[in-house]
Phi, psi and omega in degrees: 000137183283149178289166176297326184292316178298324176296314184294330175290322178296316181296316185295341190250006177282126186281139183235149179244131181253124183231127178255131190229134170296121184297323183284308191264350191053040176267133176294111184272307177225150172220119183231144180250120186238161170236148175308325180294321180300310175305311183302306183294318173301314180298318180288326173292328176298312186294323182293318183291322175295327182292311187293317178310312180302311186292321174296329175292321178287321189272350182250005177233173174296354170306329178309323183294337176284343171289145175290135178089356173244059180279174171303143186286332177289322175296313175305308188299318175302319187289327177291317176299318177291323172303311178305314184291330184292311184293334174285327181285328174293321181294319186292317179296318177297313176310305180295326178295315177296325182295312181289325175301318182295310181295322171302319181295318173302314175302327182276004174100007179278174180265005186104171175267139182291337183263085178250179185292327187260017180264000000 
């Protein structure tokens, strides 16, 4: 008795005929001799090629900008400039705050803050 695997492989290699017939005249339009293995290989090849085509389309066209992390280069450069300017403004604000606290402390009769810009 054959094993189940051999029976399955034999069924995959069994040739079948696909016939397309005109319903009104019963004229045969197309006839294909196929095996289930050929259909499976063809369908899986189509799916893989279709997926690759979609990936190439997305990464080689402006659709790439719609994906997270793949923004426009100008946008990335503008963001870096804005981050640098924001950091500079925060640093300047901290320095002015320390300066004003020191000035208020001196005007109130203190000796100034130990926490100055040059320590």
